[in-house]
mmCIF file of the C-alpha atoms, coordinates in Angstrom:
data_MODEL
# 
_entry.id   MODEL 
# 
loop_
_atom_site.group_PDB 
_atom_site.id 
_atom_site.type_symbol 
_atom_site.label_atom_id 
_atom_site.label_alt_id 
_atom_site.label_comp_id 
_atom_site.label_asym_id 
_atom_site.label_entity_id 
_atom_site.label_seq_id 
_atom_site.pdbx_PDB_ins_code 
_atom_site.Cartn_x 
_atom_site.Cartn_y 
_atom_site.Cartn_z 
_atom_site.occupancy 
_atom_site.B_iso_or_equiv 
_atom_site.pdbx_formal_charge 
_atom_site.auth_seq_id 
_atom_site.auth_comp_id 
_atom_site.auth_asym_id 
_atom_site.auth_atom_id 
_atom_site.pdbx_PDB_model_num 
ATOM 1   C CA . UNK A 1 1   ? 13.295 114.706 -94.495  1.00 0.00 ? 1   UNK A CA 1 
ATOM 2   C CA . UNK A 1 2   ? 11.555 113.751 -97.473  1.00 0.00 ? 2   UNK A CA 1 
ATOM 3   C CA . UNK A 1 3   ? 12.268 110.308 -98.852  1.00 0.00 ? 3   UNK A CA 1 
ATOM 4   C CA . UNK A 1 4   ? 13.746 110.304 -102.385 1.00 0.00 ? 4   UNK A CA 1 
ATOM 5   C CA . UNK A 1 5   ? 12.258 108.310 -105.376 1.00 0.00 ? 5   UNK A CA 1 
ATOM 6   C CA . UNK A 1 6   ? 14.192 107.908 -108.465 1.00 0.00 ? 6   UNK A CA 1 
ATOM 7   C CA . UNK A 1 7   ? 11.738 107.159 -111.495 1.00 0.00 ? 7   UNK A CA 1 
ATOM 8   C CA . UNK A 1 8   ? 13.166 105.603 -114.575 1.00 0.00 ? 8   UNK A CA 1 
ATOM 9   C CA . UNK A 1 9   ? 10.420 106.203 -117.374 1.00 0.00 ? 9   UNK A CA 1 
ATOM 10  C CA . UNK A 1 10  ? 10.692 107.018 -120.919 1.00 0.00 ? 10  UNK A CA 1 
ATOM 11  C CA . UNK A 1 11  ? 7.109  107.886 -121.570 1.00 0.00 ? 11  UNK A CA 1 
ATOM 12  C CA . UNK A 1 12  ? 6.837  111.608 -120.616 1.00 0.00 ? 12  UNK A CA 1 
ATOM 13  C CA . UNK A 1 13  ? 3.311  111.568 -119.868 1.00 0.00 ? 13  UNK A CA 1 
ATOM 14  C CA . UNK A 1 14  ? 3.463  108.446 -117.632 1.00 0.00 ? 14  UNK A CA 1 
ATOM 15  C CA . UNK A 1 15  ? 6.776  109.891 -115.969 1.00 0.00 ? 15  UNK A CA 1 
ATOM 16  C CA . UNK A 1 16  ? 4.958  113.226 -115.303 1.00 0.00 ? 16  UNK A CA 1 
ATOM 17  C CA . UNK A 1 17  ? 1.882  111.558 -113.682 1.00 0.00 ? 17  UNK A CA 1 
ATOM 18  C CA . UNK A 1 18  ? 4.196  109.407 -111.158 1.00 0.00 ? 18  UNK A CA 1 
ATOM 19  C CA . UNK A 1 19  ? 6.190  112.461 -110.338 1.00 0.00 ? 19  UNK A CA 1 
ATOM 20  C CA . UNK A 1 20  ? 3.384  114.606 -109.528 1.00 0.00 ? 20  UNK A CA 1 
ATOM 21  C CA . UNK A 1 21  ? 1.474  111.735 -107.742 1.00 0.00 ? 21  UNK A CA 1 
ATOM 22  C CA . UNK A 1 22  ? 4.618  111.098 -105.376 1.00 0.00 ? 22  UNK A CA 1 
ATOM 23  C CA . UNK A 1 23  ? 5.541  114.773 -104.984 1.00 0.00 ? 23  UNK A CA 1 
ATOM 24  C CA . UNK A 1 24  ? 1.727  115.264 -103.786 1.00 0.00 ? 24  UNK A CA 1 
ATOM 25  C CA . UNK A 1 25  ? 2.447  112.537 -101.247 1.00 0.00 ? 25  UNK A CA 1 
ATOM 26  C CA . UNK A 1 26  ? 5.530  114.204 -99.873  1.00 0.00 ? 26  UNK A CA 1 
ATOM 27  C CA . UNK A 1 27  ? 8.307  112.382 -101.809 1.00 0.00 ? 27  UNK A CA 1 
ATOM 28  C CA . UNK A 1 28  ? 11.283 114.234 -103.439 1.00 0.00 ? 28  UNK A CA 1 
ATOM 29  C CA . UNK A 1 29  ? 11.172 112.586 -107.121 1.00 0.00 ? 29  UNK A CA 1 
ATOM 30  C CA . UNK A 1 30  ? 14.077 112.581 -109.706 1.00 0.00 ? 30  UNK A CA 1 
ATOM 31  C CA . UNK A 1 31  ? 12.875 111.610 -113.075 1.00 0.00 ? 31  UNK A CA 1 
ATOM 32  C CA . UNK A 1 32  ? 15.260 109.691 -115.804 1.00 0.00 ? 32  UNK A CA 1 
ATOM 33  C CA . UNK A 1 33  ? 13.860 109.418 -119.152 1.00 0.00 ? 33  UNK A CA 1 
ATOM 34  C CA . UNK A 1 34  ? 16.217 106.712 -120.227 1.00 0.00 ? 34  UNK A CA 1 
ATOM 35  C CA . UNK A 1 35  ? 18.933 104.253 -118.991 1.00 0.00 ? 35  UNK A CA 1 
ATOM 36  C CA . UNK A 1 36  ? 21.722 106.542 -119.990 1.00 0.00 ? 36  UNK A CA 1 
ATOM 37  C CA . UNK A 1 37  ? 20.918 109.514 -117.762 1.00 0.00 ? 37  UNK A CA 1 
ATOM 38  C CA . UNK A 1 38  ? 20.249 107.039 -115.018 1.00 0.00 ? 38  UNK A CA 1 
ATOM 39  C CA . UNK A 1 39  ? 23.638 105.242 -115.260 1.00 0.00 ? 39  UNK A CA 1 
ATOM 40  C CA . UNK A 1 40  ? 25.214 108.804 -115.236 1.00 0.00 ? 40  UNK A CA 1 
ATOM 41  C CA . UNK A 1 41  ? 23.647 109.680 -111.919 1.00 0.00 ? 41  UNK A CA 1 
ATOM 42  C CA . UNK A 1 42  ? 24.404 106.434 -110.235 1.00 0.00 ? 42  UNK A CA 1 
ATOM 43  C CA . UNK A 1 43  ? 27.850 107.479 -108.644 1.00 0.00 ? 43  UNK A CA 1 
ATOM 44  C CA . UNK A 1 44  ? 25.752 109.956 -106.648 1.00 0.00 ? 44  UNK A CA 1 
ATOM 45  C CA . UNK A 1 45  ? 22.657 107.893 -105.952 1.00 0.00 ? 45  UNK A CA 1 
ATOM 46  C CA . UNK A 1 46  ? 20.852 108.995 -102.899 1.00 0.00 ? 46  UNK A CA 1 
ATOM 47  C CA . UNK A 1 47  ? 17.484 107.409 -103.797 1.00 0.00 ? 47  UNK A CA 1 
ATOM 48  C CA . UNK A 1 48  ? 15.428 105.476 -100.863 1.00 0.00 ? 48  UNK A CA 1 
ATOM 49  C CA . UNK A 1 49  ? 13.537 103.655 -103.639 1.00 0.00 ? 49  UNK A CA 1 
ATOM 50  C CA . UNK A 1 50  ? 13.661 103.293 -107.479 1.00 0.00 ? 50  UNK A CA 1 
ATOM 51  C CA . UNK A 1 51  ? 10.745 102.774 -109.632 1.00 0.00 ? 51  UNK A CA 1 
ATOM 52  C CA . UNK A 1 52  ? 11.997 101.345 -113.057 1.00 0.00 ? 52  UNK A CA 1 
ATOM 53  C CA . UNK A 1 53  ? 10.099 100.762 -116.467 1.00 0.00 ? 53  UNK A CA 1 
ATOM 54  C CA . UNK A 1 54  ? 11.272 97.713  -117.956 1.00 0.00 ? 54  UNK A CA 1 
ATOM 55  C CA . UNK A 1 55  ? 11.329 98.724  -121.684 1.00 0.00 ? 55  UNK A CA 1 
ATOM 56  C CA . UNK A 1 56  ? 13.512 101.808 -122.305 1.00 0.00 ? 56  UNK A CA 1 
ATOM 57  C CA . UNK A 1 57  ? 14.593 103.218 -125.583 1.00 0.00 ? 57  UNK A CA 1 
ATOM 58  C CA . UNK A 1 58  ? 18.524 102.615 -124.716 1.00 0.00 ? 58  UNK A CA 1 
ATOM 59  C CA . UNK A 1 59  ? 18.321 99.741  -122.155 1.00 0.00 ? 59  UNK A CA 1 
ATOM 60  C CA . UNK A 1 60  ? 16.469 97.384  -120.210 1.00 0.00 ? 60  UNK A CA 1 
ATOM 61  C CA . UNK A 1 61  ? 15.109 98.069  -116.645 1.00 0.00 ? 61  UNK A CA 1 
ATOM 62  C CA . UNK A 1 62  ? 15.703 94.282  -115.880 1.00 0.00 ? 62  UNK A CA 1 
ATOM 63  C CA . UNK A 1 63  ? 19.305 94.902  -116.641 1.00 0.00 ? 63  UNK A CA 1 
ATOM 64  C CA . UNK A 1 64  ? 19.395 98.129  -114.623 1.00 0.00 ? 64  UNK A CA 1 
ATOM 65  C CA . UNK A 1 65  ? 17.434 96.346  -111.583 1.00 0.00 ? 65  UNK A CA 1 
ATOM 66  C CA . UNK A 1 66  ? 20.087 93.694  -111.653 1.00 0.00 ? 66  UNK A CA 1 
ATOM 67  C CA . UNK A 1 67  ? 23.040 96.131  -111.781 1.00 0.00 ? 67  UNK A CA 1 
ATOM 68  C CA . UNK A 1 68  ? 21.438 97.941  -108.722 1.00 0.00 ? 68  UNK A CA 1 
ATOM 69  C CA . UNK A 1 69  ? 20.856 94.768  -106.649 1.00 0.00 ? 69  UNK A CA 1 
ATOM 70  C CA . UNK A 1 70  ? 24.368 93.406  -107.389 1.00 0.00 ? 70  UNK A CA 1 
ATOM 71  C CA . UNK A 1 71  ? 26.081 96.796  -106.504 1.00 0.00 ? 71  UNK A CA 1 
ATOM 72  C CA . UNK A 1 72  ? 27.586 96.628  -103.158 1.00 0.00 ? 72  UNK A CA 1 
ATOM 73  C CA . UNK A 1 73  ? 26.638 100.335 -102.620 1.00 0.00 ? 73  UNK A CA 1 
ATOM 74  C CA . UNK A 1 74  ? 23.179 100.345 -103.940 1.00 0.00 ? 74  UNK A CA 1 
ATOM 75  C CA . UNK A 1 75  ? 21.871 96.781  -103.033 1.00 0.00 ? 75  UNK A CA 1 
ATOM 76  C CA . UNK A 1 76  ? 20.043 98.064  -99.998  1.00 0.00 ? 76  UNK A CA 1 
ATOM 77  C CA . UNK A 1 77  ? 17.832 100.475 -102.359 1.00 0.00 ? 77  UNK A CA 1 
ATOM 78  C CA . UNK A 1 78  ? 14.404 98.829  -102.896 1.00 0.00 ? 78  UNK A CA 1 
ATOM 79  C CA . UNK A 1 79  ? 13.345 98.635  -106.559 1.00 0.00 ? 79  UNK A CA 1 
ATOM 80  C CA . UNK A 1 80  ? 9.874  98.683  -107.929 1.00 0.00 ? 80  UNK A CA 1 
ATOM 81  C CA . UNK A 1 81  ? 9.729  97.507  -111.563 1.00 0.00 ? 81  UNK A CA 1 
ATOM 82  C CA . UNK A 1 82  ? 6.758  98.436  -113.678 1.00 0.00 ? 82  UNK A CA 1 
ATOM 83  C CA . UNK A 1 83  ? 5.640  97.079  -117.173 1.00 0.00 ? 83  UNK A CA 1 
ATOM 84  C CA . UNK A 1 84  ? 2.773  96.624  -119.387 1.00 0.00 ? 84  UNK A CA 1 
ATOM 85  C CA . UNK A 1 85  ? 3.888  92.932  -119.458 1.00 0.00 ? 85  UNK A CA 1 
ATOM 86  C CA . UNK A 1 86  ? 1.820  91.683  -116.539 1.00 0.00 ? 86  UNK A CA 1 
ATOM 87  C CA . UNK A 1 87  ? 3.840  88.162  -117.041 1.00 0.00 ? 87  UNK A CA 1 
ATOM 88  C CA . UNK A 1 88  ? 7.111  89.727  -115.839 1.00 0.00 ? 88  UNK A CA 1 
ATOM 89  C CA . UNK A 1 89  ? 5.506  89.955  -112.267 1.00 0.00 ? 89  UNK A CA 1 
ATOM 90  C CA . UNK A 1 90  ? 6.479  86.139  -112.094 1.00 0.00 ? 90  UNK A CA 1 
ATOM 91  C CA . UNK A 1 91  ? 10.014 86.640  -112.751 1.00 0.00 ? 91  UNK A CA 1 
ATOM 92  C CA . UNK A 1 92  ? 10.518 89.265  -109.701 1.00 0.00 ? 92  UNK A CA 1 
ATOM 93  C CA . UNK A 1 93  ? 12.916 86.816  -107.992 1.00 0.00 ? 93  UNK A CA 1 
ATOM 94  C CA . UNK A 1 94  ? 14.962 86.307  -111.299 1.00 0.00 ? 94  UNK A CA 1 
ATOM 95  C CA . UNK A 1 95  ? 15.934 90.186  -111.431 1.00 0.00 ? 95  UNK A CA 1 
ATOM 96  C CA . UNK A 1 96  ? 15.725 90.915  -107.705 1.00 0.00 ? 96  UNK A CA 1 
ATOM 97  C CA . UNK A 1 97  ? 13.265 93.652  -107.578 1.00 0.00 ? 97  UNK A CA 1 
ATOM 98  C CA . UNK A 1 98  ? 11.385 94.151  -104.425 1.00 0.00 ? 98  UNK A CA 1 
ATOM 99  C CA . UNK A 1 99  ? 8.050  94.667  -106.146 1.00 0.00 ? 99  UNK A CA 1 
ATOM 100 C CA . UNK A 1 100 ? 6.121  94.911  -109.363 1.00 0.00 ? 100 UNK A CA 1 
ATOM 101 C CA . UNK A 1 101 ? 3.254  96.949  -110.698 1.00 0.00 ? 101 UNK A CA 1 
ATOM 102 C CA . UNK A 1 102 ? 1.551  96.359  -113.990 1.00 0.00 ? 102 UNK A CA 1 
ATOM 103 C CA . UNK A 1 103 ? 0.810  99.295  -116.174 1.00 0.00 ? 103 UNK A CA 1 
ATOM 104 C CA . UNK A 1 104 ? -1.634 100.834 -116.587 1.00 0.00 ? 104 UNK A CA 1 
ATOM 105 C CA . UNK A 1 105 ? -1.338 101.233 -112.794 1.00 0.00 ? 105 UNK A CA 1 
ATOM 106 C CA . UNK A 1 106 ? -3.802 102.429 -110.221 1.00 0.00 ? 106 UNK A CA 1 
ATOM 107 C CA . UNK A 1 107 ? -2.418 105.287 -108.545 1.00 0.00 ? 107 UNK A CA 1 
ATOM 108 C CA . UNK A 1 108 ? -3.531 104.245 -105.002 1.00 0.00 ? 108 UNK A CA 1 
ATOM 109 C CA . UNK A 1 109 ? -1.799 101.007 -105.773 1.00 0.00 ? 109 UNK A CA 1 
ATOM 110 C CA . UNK A 1 110 ? 1.563  102.898 -107.000 1.00 0.00 ? 110 UNK A CA 1 
ATOM 111 C CA . UNK A 1 111 ? 1.436  105.236 -103.685 1.00 0.00 ? 111 UNK A CA 1 
ATOM 112 C CA . UNK A 1 112 ? 0.931  102.033 -101.401 1.00 0.00 ? 112 UNK A CA 1 
ATOM 113 C CA . UNK A 1 113 ? 3.723  100.167 -102.946 1.00 0.00 ? 113 UNK A CA 1 
ATOM 114 C CA . UNK A 1 114 ? 6.215  103.108 -102.942 1.00 0.00 ? 114 UNK A CA 1 
ATOM 115 C CA . UNK A 1 115 ? 5.155  103.783 -99.367  1.00 0.00 ? 115 UNK A CA 1 
ATOM 116 C CA . UNK A 1 116 ? 5.867  100.017 -98.177  1.00 0.00 ? 116 UNK A CA 1 
ATOM 117 C CA . UNK A 1 117 ? 9.275  100.085 -99.887  1.00 0.00 ? 117 UNK A CA 1 
ATOM 118 C CA . UNK A 1 118 ? 10.215 103.600 -98.049  1.00 0.00 ? 118 UNK A CA 1 
ATOM 119 C CA . UNK A 1 119 ? 9.251  102.539 -94.530  1.00 0.00 ? 119 UNK A CA 1 
# 
């Protein structure tokens, strides 16, 4: 059975690259372009891992991550945060993400991190 990856990314080009990359690696990818559509889908969340951008047009990925990690039904889902602000990697413990990747990211590193989080 394919592992499910939810990707929250507002840049359509980056979202498409991540989706194609992970689909080619055998993952079932659901792409959310903003915080609103992501939040609307949470009641039916079936993700094995979530990849979240920090800066979103209608919200903040750090707040979304905190919400997932403090939810009794979703706290077990690993979260990979991504941002062009490399300094956020030092705050991983603060927002409870399981890992961080800086943009622009190396595609092999993205695959390795997602694979590690879905084992």
